[in-house]
N, C-alpha and C positions, 0 to 999 in steps of 0.2 A: 567359236566353240561348237563342237559337234553335239547334236541332240539325238537321243535315242528314239528310234522309230517305234511307235506303239504296236503291241502284238496282242493277240487273243490268248485265252487260257491254254489252248492246245499248242501255242507257240507260233501260230501263223501270223505273218506281218499284216497289218491293216493297211489296205489301199485307201488313201485319203480321198480319191476321186469317187469311190463307191460309197454307198449308204452303209453306215455302221449300225449294227444292231444295238450297240451300247448307247448310241445317242438317242435312239428311238424308245429305249426303255424308260419307264417313269422314274422320276427321281425318288430315291429313298434316303431319308436322313440317316446319318451314321448312328449305330446303336452299340451297346456294350457287347463284348464277345459272349458273355454268359447271361442268360435271361435273369431278370430280377426275381428274387424269391419273395413269395407272399406268405405272410403268417397265417391268414385266414384261407380257408378253402375257397376255390372258385365257386361263384354263384351259379346255380342251375335252376332251370325252370321246373316247376313241380309237375310231375307227370300226372295226368288226369285220365282215369279210366272211364270210357264211355260204353264199356261192355254191357252193363245192365241196361243203359238207356237204349242202345242199338238192338239189343236182343242177343240171345245165346248163340245163334247160328254163326255169328261173325266173331266170336270171342277169340278163336285161335287163327284169325285170318293172316296175321303176320307170320305165325309159325309155319303155316302152309305155303307161304311165299306168294300170296295173291298180290297182284299189282295194284298200284294206286288208283287207277281208273275204276276198277271193280269196287275198291273200298269206298270211293266217293259216291258211286252209284248206290251202294248198299246204305250209306249214311243218309242219302237223300230220301230213300224209300222208308227209312225207319221213323216211327212216330216218337215225338219227344214227350217225356213224362216229367211233370214238375216235381212229383214226390221223389223220384229216383235220381234227380240231378245231384251232382257233387256239391259239397258245401262251398267250393271255390266259385261257383256261378252266382252272380249277384241277382237278388230278387228285388224288384221295385214295386212299391205299393200302388194300387189302383184305387182312385177315388170313386166311391159309389154314393151318389146323393140319396138322402132319405126322402121318402114321400112327403109332400107339402103338409099333409095333415098331421104328420108325426113331429114336425119342427116345433120346439117348445118356445124359443125366443124369437120375437119379431124385431125388425130393424127399428132403432130409435136414434134420434139425434144425440150426439155426445153432449154430456152435461159439463159446463164450465163453472168453476167456483172462484170467487175472488179471495183475497188474502184473509178475509174474516170467515171464510167458509160458506158464505151465502152463494146460492145458485144465481148465476148471471143469466137473465132471460134472453132467449134467442128469438129474433124476429124472422119469420120465413120471408124469403125474397120473392117467391112466386115466379121465378124465372123459369121458362120452359127448358127442359133438358134438351141439349143438342145445339143451342144457339149461344155463342159466346158474347156476352154483353160488351159494348164498346167502353173503353176506359174513359172516365170522366176527368179530363185534364183541364184545369183552370187556365185559360189563356193569360199570359203575362206580357207586359211591354218590355222592350229591351232595356230601357232605363227607367228608374223610378220617377213618376211624374210628381210625387209628393215630396221629393227631396228639396232642400233649400236651393233657391235660385234656379230651379229647373225651368226650361223653356219648352212649353208644349205647343207643337205645331198642329196637332189634330187631337181633339178631345171628344170621345164618343158620347159623353154625357150632354154635350152642347150641340155638336155637329151631327145631326141624325140623317144627313143626306146620304143617298145611295152612291157608293163609290163605283168606279169603273168595273172592278173585279166582281163586285156584288151584282151589278147590272148584267154582266156577261153570264154569271152563274145562274141568275134568275131566268134569263132568256133561254139558257140551255135546259134548265129544268122544265120550263113551260113547253119547250119544243118536245121534250121527252114525254111529258104528260099528254100532249096532243097526239103524238104518234101511238101511245098506248091506248088512248081512248078510241082512236080510229080502228085499231086492231080489235078491241073488244066489241065495237059496234059491228065489225065485219064478221066476227065469229059468234055473234049473239044467237042463243038458242041451240048452238052446236056443242056436242060433247068434246071438251078439250082436255085430254089427259096430261098435256105437257105443262107441268108446274115446276118452278124452281124448288130446290131443296129447302130454301128458307121459307117458302110459302107452305110446303108440306109439313114443316116443323112448327107452323103457326106464327112465323115472323113476317116482316115486311109490311106490316099494317101501320106501324108507327110513322109519324111524319118526321121528315128530316129536320134535325135541330138547326136553327139559324146560328151561323158562326158569330160569336161575340167579338165585337171590335175592341181594340186596345189603343191607348194613347200613343202618339208618335212624339218622341221627346228628343231634343237635340243632345248630342253626345256631351257629357259634362266637361270634357277636356276643351271643347269648343265654346261651351257656355261661358267659361272663365275669361275668354279673350274677346268675345263679341261685345261691341259697343251698342248703346240703345238704338241708334239709327240702323246699325247692321242687323240687329234682331228683327226690326221692322222689315228690312229688305228680304231677309230669309223667309219670313212668314209670307210675304207677297209672292216670292218665287215659288214656294211650296204650293200655295193656293192655285197659282196659274198652271203649274206643271201637273197638278193632279185633277185639273178640270173643274175646280170648285167655283170658279168665277163665272164661266159660261160653258154649257155642255158642248163637247167635241172641239173645244179650243184649248190647246195645251201650251201655247207659246207665249213669250213675253219679251220685253226689252228692258234691260237694266241700264238706265241712262244716267246714273249718278256721275257727277263731275269727277275729274281725275283726283286720286288721292283719298277717296272715301272708303276704299276697301272692297271693291267689287269682287276681287279674286277670292278673298276670305269668305264672302257671302256665298259665292258659287261653290266653293269647296264644301261648305257646310251643307248646302242643298244636295250636292252630289253624294256625300258620305251618308246623309240621312236616307236618301232614296235607295242607295245600294244595300243598306242594312235593315231598313224598317218599312213597315206599311201598316195600315189598320188591321190587317190579318196577322195574328201572332205567329212569330217564327218565320215569316216570309218577307221577302224584299219587294220593293215597288219595281225596280229595274235590275237588270243583270249586267248590262254593259253601257259604257258611256264614251263618247268621243269629245275631246277638247280640240277645237281648231283655232289656231292663233298664228300671228306672224312668226317667221322662222327664228327671229332673234329671241322669242319668248318661250320656245319649247322647253329649254333647260330651266328657265325661270319657273314655269308651271310645275315641273317635276320637283324643284327645290321647295316651292310653296307647299305642295302636298306633304312632303316630308317635314317641313317646318311646323305645320299646324296639326297634322295627324300623328306624327311620330315616324320613326324609321321603318318599322315593319308593318304598319297599319295597312298600307295599300301598295301593291306592286304595279306601277304604271308602265305601260309600253310607250316610251318616249322615242318617237321616230325623228332622230336628230341629224340624219344625213350620213351617219357612219355606215360603212359597208356598201355593197353594190345593189343594183336594182333587183337582182335575183334573190338576194338575202332578204331585202325589204319585202318583196312579194310573199316569200315564204312566211315571214313573221305575221304579215297581215292576214294571210289565209288561215294560219293557225288560230289567230285571234277570232276570225269570223266563224270558224267551225266549232270552237269551244262553246259549251253550254252547260248549265247546271253546275255540278260540283267540279267539273273539269276546267272551269274558268279560273285561271291563275292570275291573269292580268285584266281586271275589269275595266280599266281606264286606258284609252289610247290618246296620247298627246301628239298632234301632228300639225305641221305647217299647212297653210292653204295651198301652196304650190304642190307639196307632196300629196296631199289629199286629192287634188285634182288628178294626179297621175295614177293613184291607186283606186280611184272611184269605181272602175269596172269590177274590181275584186270585192268591193263592199256592197255591190248591188243587191245581193240577196240576204245581207246580214240584218238581223233584228237588233236595232240599236235602241236602248231605252231613253237616252238623253243626249242631246247635242248642244255643247256650249261653244259659242262663236265669240272669241275675244277680239277686241278691236273690230267689232262687227260692221263698222262703216265700210269695210271692204265689200260688203254685199249691197252697196247703194245702187249698183247698176244691175238691173235684173237681166240684162242681155249678156253679161260677162260669163266666161267659162267657169269661174269660181262659183258664182251664184247657181249656175245650172248644175254643176257637179254636186254641190251640197243639197240643193233642192231635190235631187233625184234619190237621196238616201232614204231608206225606210225607217223614218223616225218621226214621231209626232210631237215629242217634248223638245221644243227648240227655244234656247235662251240666247239672246243677243246682248253682248256686253259692249257698250260704247259710251264714251263721255260726251260724244257729239253726234246725236242722231240726225240733226239737220245740218248739213255742211254747205250746200249750195241752193237747193230748191226742194219743193214739196214732193216731187216725183221720186227723189232718193228716199225720202221719208216713207213713201208708199211702198217702195221695194223692201225696206226693212220690215214693215208691218206685214206685208204679204208673205214674206218668208217665214216669219214667226207664226202667223195664223193665216194660212191660205184661205182665200175667198171671204175674208172678214169684210173687206171694203170693195168687193167686186173686182172687175178687171181694171187695168191701168187706164183705159179710155174712160170708163165710168167714173173713176176717181178724178181724172182731169176735168171732166165735164161737170161733175157734181160739186167738187170742192176747190181744186187747185186754181183754176182760172179766176173764179170769183174772189178767192182770198188774195191772190196776187194783185188783182186790180184794186182791191181796197187798201193795199199797203202803199200804193203810190201816193206821194205827197200832193199830187194834183187831182186826186180822186174827189168826186162829189160826195156830199153827206149821204145820199141815198146808196151809192156804191159801197161806202164805208160801212153803213149799217148792215147791208147784205153780207159783206165780208165778215163782220163780227158775228152775225147769225150763223154763218157757215162754220166759222171757227169753233163756236160753242157746240154745234152739231157734231163736228169732227172730234172734238174733245170728248163729248159724251160717248162716242163709239170706241175710241182708242185709249183713253186715259186709264181705263181699268186694266189695260195690259202693259202699261208703262209706269215705271217708278223713276222719279227724277229728284235728286237732292243736290243742292249747290255746296260750294266750298265753305259757305258760312258755318256749316256744322263743324268743320275742322278747327274753328277758332277755339273750341273747348280743349282740344288735345294737342294742338301744334303751336309753336311760337309765331309771333307776328310776321306777316309777309308784306313787304312794301314793293308794289309793282309800279314801274315808271315807264311812260312812253317818252323817250328822249328825242327831241327834234334837233338834228345836227345840220348846220349849214354846209353847203358845198365848198370845196377848196377852189381857189382861183382857176387852177387847171381844169377841174371838173366843170366849173361854171362856164368856161369858154367852150368846152366840148359840148355841153348840154345845149347851149344857145345855138351852136353851129348845127347840131343834130335836128332840133325842132324847126329850124329855118331851112333845112335841106330840101331839095326837090322831091326826094323819095317820100318824106313825111307829108309834104303838101299834097302829093298825088294820093297818098293813103287817106288823107282827110277828105279829099274830093270823092273817094270811092273808086279811084282808078286802079289802085294797088290792092292785091288780095292777100298780102302777107303782114297782117297787123301783129301777129305773135312774135315774129322776128324783131320788129321794131321795139315792141314792149320789152323783150328780153335784153336787147342791147341797152335800153335805158336803165333797166334794173341793175345790170352789171356795171354800168357807168356810175350809178349811185354808190355801189360798193367800193370800187376802185378802178381808175382808168386802165391799169395794167391787165384787167380781165378782158379788155377789148383787143381785137386784132387791128391795130392802127398801123397805117392809114387805110387798110383794106375795108374795115367796117364803116368808116366815116371819111368820105372823100373831102379833101380840102383841109384835113387836120394836120398836114405836114408842118405848116407854119406855126401851129400852136404847140406841137410836141416838143418837150425838152430834149436836149442833146443825148442824155443818158437814158432815154425812155426804152424799156424792154417789155414787149408784150407777153402776157401770160397765156394768150389764147392758143389753142391747138392750130398748128399750121402757120404760125407766125414766122416770118422770115428773120425776125430779129433775135431768135434764140431757140433752144431746144424746147420740146413739149413735155407735158405731163408733170406730175407732182415731184419728180426727182430732178427736174431741170434746175440748173443754177443754184446748187446747194449753198454756195459761198456768197451769193448775192444778198443784198439787203433790200428790205421793202421800203419804198419811199412813202412813209406814213403821211407826210405833208401833202401828198397829191390827193388824198381822200379825206374828206371832212370827218367821216365816222371813224376812220383809222386813227386820226389824231386823238380823238376822245378815248378810243380803246387803248391806245398806247399809254396815256396818262393813267387810266383806270388800273391797268395791269401793274404799272410801276408802283402805284400807291398800295395795291393789295400785297405785292411782294415785300415792300419795305416797311409798311406800317401795320399789317395785320397778319394773322395766321389763317385767313379764310382761303377757300378754294373756289374756283369759278369754272362754269361751263360756257363755252362759246359755240353757238349753234348757227349754221348757215344752210340755205337751200342749195348752194353751189359748192361742189368739191373744190373748184378752182379758188374760191374764197378761202377754204380751209388750207389750200396750198400756201396762200399768202400768210395766213395765221401761223402756219408751221414754220415758214421761213423767218417770220418776225421772232417767234419764240427761240429758234436756233440762234438768231443774231443776238438776242438779249440774254441767251443762256438760261431761259426759263425751262423748268421741267414740265413736260406735257405728255398727254396720251391723245391718240387720235382714233376715232371709230367712224368708218364709213362703209358703204355697201360692198367694198372689195374684201372686207374682213370676214373670216369664217365665223359661224355661230359660236363655236366652242371658245375661240379666242376672244370674242366680244364679252362673254360672261367673265372670263379671267381678267380682262382689262377693267371692267366695272368693279369687280371685287378689289383689285389693287388700288383703284382710285378712291374707293370708299374707306380704305384702311386709314385711320387717323395718323398713323406713323409714316405714311408715304410722303416722299419729297415732292412729287409732281403735283402742282397746284392748279394746272390748267387742263381741261378736258375738251378737245375739239370734236364736235359731233355734227354729223350730217343729219338734217332733220328728217330726211326720207328713211335713212337706215336706223336711226336710234330715237326718233321722235315718239315712238309708241312703246309704253310699258317699261322702259328701262329706268331703273331706280338709281339715282345719283345723289343720295342724301349725304354723301361725303362732302359735297359742295353746298354752300349757302348763298352763292351769287350766281346769276345766270344772265347772259346777254344773248338775245335773239337779234342777229345782225341785220337780217333783211326780212320783210313781211312776205307772207304767202297769200295768193288769191283766196285760198280756202281758210277761213278763220279757225276751223277745227284743227288743221295742221299746226297752226301757231299755238293753239290752246294745249294741244298734246305736248308740244315741245316745252312750253312754259311750265308744265306740271312735273318736270323731272326732279326738281330739288325740294319743293314744298309738299311733302307727303309723309306718311307714317314713318316714324323713326328719326325725323329731323329734330335736332335739339337746339339749333341756333336760329337767330333772326334771319329771315331770308330777304334778299334784295334782287329783284328781277327787273331787267332793263330791255326795252324794245327800241332799237335804233331806227329812226325814220329820217330820211333826207328831206329837209324843209322845202316845201313848194313844188316838189317833184312828183313823178309818177308814183312813188312810194306812198305819198300822202293820199293819192287817189285810191290806191289799193287798200290802205287803212280805212278810208271812208266806206269803201265797198264792203269791207269786213263788218263794219258797224251795221250796215243795212241788212246783211245776211243774219247777223246775230239778233237783230230786232225781229226778223221773221221767226227764228228759232225760239226766241223768248215767247212770242205770241202763241206759237203752236204747241211747243213742248212744255214750257214753263207756265203757260197760261197767264202771262203778264198782260194786263189790259192797258197799262199806262206807258207803253213803249212809244217814245216820241218819234215823229217822222222828221228827221233833221234836214234832209236834202232830197231833192227829186232824183229820179233815175236818169233824167236828161243830163243833170250836172255831172253824173258819174261817167258819162261817155266822153267827157272832155279830158281824156287822159293825157293828151299831148300839150295841154296848156301849161306853161311854166310861169310861176309867180315868184320872181326873185326878190320882191320887195317885202314879202310877208315874214312875220316871225313864226306864224303857225296858221296855215290856211284852214286846217280842220277846225281849229278853235273859232275862226271867223264864221264857218258854216253853222256852228252851234248857235250863233247869236246869243252868246252867254250873257245873262243879266247879272250874274254875280261878280263879273270882272269889269273894271273900267280904268282907263289911264294906265294900262299895263300892270294892274294889281288886282288880286282877288279881294274884293271888299267884304263879301259874305261867305262865311265858311260853308262848305257843302253840307246840307242837312242829312243826307244819306248817300253813301257810296254804293252804287249799283255796279256789280262786276259785269263788264261787257258793254256798259254805256258810259263812255268817257266824258260825256257832258256833265255827269254828276260827280266826277272826280275833282280833286284839288288841282288848281291850275297855277303854274309858276312861270313867270318870265325869268330871264337870266339874273336880273338884279334881285329877284325875290327868292332865289335858291338858297340864300343865306339862312332862311327859315326852315329849310328842308332837314329832315331827320338824317339823311344819308351823308356820310363824310365825303364820299367820292363826288357827289353832285355839288356839295357846298364848295368844294375846291374849284368848281368850274365858274364861279362868280367872276365877272369882269373879263372872262375869256370869251372870244367871239364865236367859238365853235358850237356851243349849245344855245339855241335860240328860245326854246320853250320846253316845258315838261308837264305832263299829266301824271298825277300820283293817286294810286289806290292803296288803301291800308285795309288789311283783312279784318282786323278787330282792335 
């Protein structure tokens, strides 16, 4: 279709390439053809004549055609007359004050009358004009200390000591006064016109009012859930971290045994310090770091939400999500925030991650450092210890159920971290305390050495016990069901027995005992694996001459074995020969009875993942539902697994756990039975593992079993544990009646094998309550950690045991002896 070419009004065609005048003209809205008619006349400005004001000469200037410039000039030269101005000009009044002597009324204070008409008397304040008085605000605590069941941590009516903040303010004021005095002495006799406005107005002479302290009260939502021993623990922690026990010492060790609620006590302390202080409206700290094992980062975040509520505190949980760059950014934001800009006052971080980000935390001002499972700091030379010790934080709380694990030097490391320089250097501590105490613990020590040891123990206790709080599991008896703990001594199978005898008579072991071989750890590990199951060994490589003993269908589980694939996924369709291992025979019967006769759940713990592989293979063969947690599993998956197992409706009744990966802090109250399949050299590791089921929230009776192979190296390890626990009891628990059952020389005989004994450990006790294979006298008191005070059962006497699983072992050859501890 053809389009018409636009044209102008005179008929010329518009060239599109040239600029059009129509386009450049401003837009006008369309209007009506005829203008709108108005009823009223158009408004006009009123003309004003200035003729009289300007003078007569210019009255006819417009008529004569004079230009505007001349008119402006003439107007500028003309004088203005008020009287002759037009009425349209506004006149404004000008205030003229009267002379002072003519003023009739003087100023008077306004009179106020009450409802009866009486005059209300006014009292003059006598405040100088020009100075605004400070408002008198009465300081109030955050929570009412007079409320029912309120727990007061700081009471200003009783505790009149000077707090750190007050001391710093006082020192600041004293320094200010000193400088002012020096300046006055310097200018004495000289005219000094420089005064502050406040001094010119007569102020600045009054003394600064001392800030009134307020009580520090635990949040009522936490008061409702704290038990009496936990309230005592929170009070202890608050005193230590505020420097109330000793000046310039702000650290402490919370050494309660597992299950007593160390986490809740520390959350209460943390929340109180973040929100309150003796100074009204101010907090004691601004930021806090919680360092813990990687598997507990999520657990700490959950605990904060559980006890304080969903939106009470926004924690920065560094749980491994995201890359290193994102992690560094989050940490730097946390470090730079201060005052009201702090949105995440608490950082929860694993020891490994904290070590990697420690350079970014170097200049951060941290109010409180909580170290969960603090026995990680037992080695003062480790990178973790060095990284944490370099942080700028004076309030340090170590949480550990086992402060002494192996020796006193580890104990010193913990104390020195919490309160630096309290006990001097490491060499000083060793010279003054450790060497003397250790000599006195030896069974062969003379009375004089023992007396010196006891004296040093008391001296050490006097120094450190005020910074350590330690309560035992006996307190839990009020709140938890009964726990039955058993040490079950299992005999070796014929195959194990033959291999064990062959090993201890081998030339390698004989050379080791002569001191010619320098690899004792390898030999010890081989024996420990043999006690669990022969398939854990690489036979015949590990033990020369074992070919004649090995069954035809033997398949090694050791890596690199020629007889089969390696790793946990090898041989999924194979079955475990339980009859080759004495402890496996007992375990198989236990699991069968739990599955068929009860609705209980059980946790199986081992130090070796290879042993877990055998457990897994056995569960698959028997078609038992199970979960497995070891070091290869991510932190997020671990927590999901634990939650699934703790669900009462879950079908899986077995939880396979690596003691290194899950021995600390994991809560498995869904189970009420636990088997620790092999002992660890460190008694604390075993204690941590054993405490997974008997803890807050448990509703059923608990049965805990520690499997020990009779007469073997495992019994020697168990005896060594008892000796270490005796040391811990003497130092930490201050028990003076810890018996010395066996000498240190006897513990060195690790490779002696006693295949004729029912229980070698019981023989070393020289137990006076047992005779002819029977306990004649009931244990007067059961001391946890001292098996000589426990109930002792031979196989025949197991019929009197409370536990159904152990009663079923009567007349069966695999269980030779049992120690039993009952919690209450």
